[in-house]
C-alpha beads as a LAMMPS data file, in Angstrom:
LAMMPS data file: protein, C-alpha beads

60 atoms
59 bonds

1 atom types
1 bond types

-500.0 500.0 xlo xhi
-500.0 500.0 ylo yhi
-500.0 500.0 zlo zhi

Masses

1 110.0

Atoms # bond

1 1 1 1.231 -9.615 -23.794
2 1 1 1.767 -11.403 -20.615
3 1 1 -1.227 -11.676 -18.180
4 1 1 0.165 -11.889 -14.369
5 1 1 -1.851 -12.781 -11.750
6 1 1 -2.899 -10.348 -9.031
7 1 1 -2.521 -11.430 -5.218
8 1 1 -5.565 -10.997 -3.065
9 1 1 -5.680 -7.315 -1.602
10 1 1 -4.210 -6.765 1.786
11 1 1 -5.487 -5.472 5.307
12 1 1 -3.671 -2.503 6.454
13 1 1 -1.918 -3.121 9.423
14 1 1 -3.024 -1.594 12.508
15 1 1 0.135 0.271 13.419
16 1 1 -0.106 2.080 9.991
17 1 1 -4.086 2.391 9.668
18 1 1 -7.216 3.049 12.324
19 1 1 -10.149 1.081 11.057
20 1 1 -10.293 -1.170 7.967
21 1 1 -7.747 -0.505 4.883
22 1 1 -6.768 -2.269 2.292
23 1 1 -4.322 -2.126 -0.282
24 1 1 -3.049 -3.727 -3.716
25 1 1 0.425 -3.334 -4.550
26 1 1 0.458 -1.790 -8.255
27 1 1 4.034 -1.942 -9.071
28 1 1 6.948 -3.200 -7.116
29 1 1 10.838 -2.229 -7.956
30 1 1 13.219 -4.603 -9.028
31 1 1 16.577 -4.698 -6.734
32 1 1 18.434 -2.718 -6.238
33 1 1 14.957 -0.505 -6.311
34 1 1 12.886 -0.090 -3.519
35 1 1 10.184 1.676 -5.334
36 1 1 6.705 0.262 -4.510
37 1 1 3.213 1.595 -5.929
38 1 1 -0.039 0.449 -3.590
39 1 1 -3.551 1.369 -4.460
40 1 1 -5.190 1.965 -0.764
41 1 1 -9.078 1.982 -0.413
42 1 1 -10.270 2.975 2.847
43 1 1 -13.752 2.106 4.847
44 1 1 -15.916 4.642 5.654
45 1 1 -14.714 6.072 8.878
46 1 1 -11.335 4.587 8.718
47 1 1 -7.802 6.923 8.386
48 1 1 -3.948 6.786 8.128
49 1 1 -2.532 6.461 11.356
50 1 1 0.513 8.660 12.295
51 1 1 3.416 7.111 11.086
52 1 1 6.650 7.397 8.879
53 1 1 8.837 6.217 6.143
54 1 1 12.630 6.153 6.516
55 1 1 13.380 6.642 2.826
56 1 1 10.290 9.245 2.576
57 1 1 6.734 8.621 0.200
58 1 1 5.308 10.436 -2.648
59 1 1 1.216 10.756 -2.939
60 1 1 -1.230 11.854 -5.424

Bonds

1 1 1 2
2 1 2 3
3 1 3 4
4 1 4 5
5 1 5 6
6 1 6 7
7 1 7 8
8 1 8 9
9 1 9 10
10 1 10 11
11 1 11 12
12 1 12 13
13 1 13 14
14 1 14 15
15 1 15 16
16 1 16 17
17 1 17 18
18 1 18 19
19 1 19 20
20 1 20 21
21 1 21 22
22 1 22 23
23 1 23 24
24 1 24 25
25 1 25 26
26 1 26 27
27 1 27 28
28 1 28 29
29 1 29 30
30 1 30 31
31 1 31 32
32 1 32 33
33 1 33 34
34 1 34 35
35 1 35 36
36 1 36 37
37 1 37 38
38 1 38 39
39 1 39 40
40 1 40 41
41 1 41 42
42 1 42 43
43 1 43 44
44 1 44 45
45 1 45 46
46 1 46 47
47 1 47 48
48 1 48 49
49 1 49 50
50 1 50 51
51 1 51 52
52 1 52 53
53 1 53 54
54 1 54 55
55 1 55 56
56 1 56 57
57 1 57 58
58 1 58 59
59 1 59 60
């Protein structure tokens, strides 16, 4: 088993979120894949600001 170093959480950009939001990359696809999975955590009262993803987005 290989234990990978987890980078620190990143503050969500103001153009995509309103309020305090942090995200962690769970999976980042290798070229040519553009797939990425993030875990997003919202502080009380924070929300997603209106934005779009050029290639689409899936949420769960």
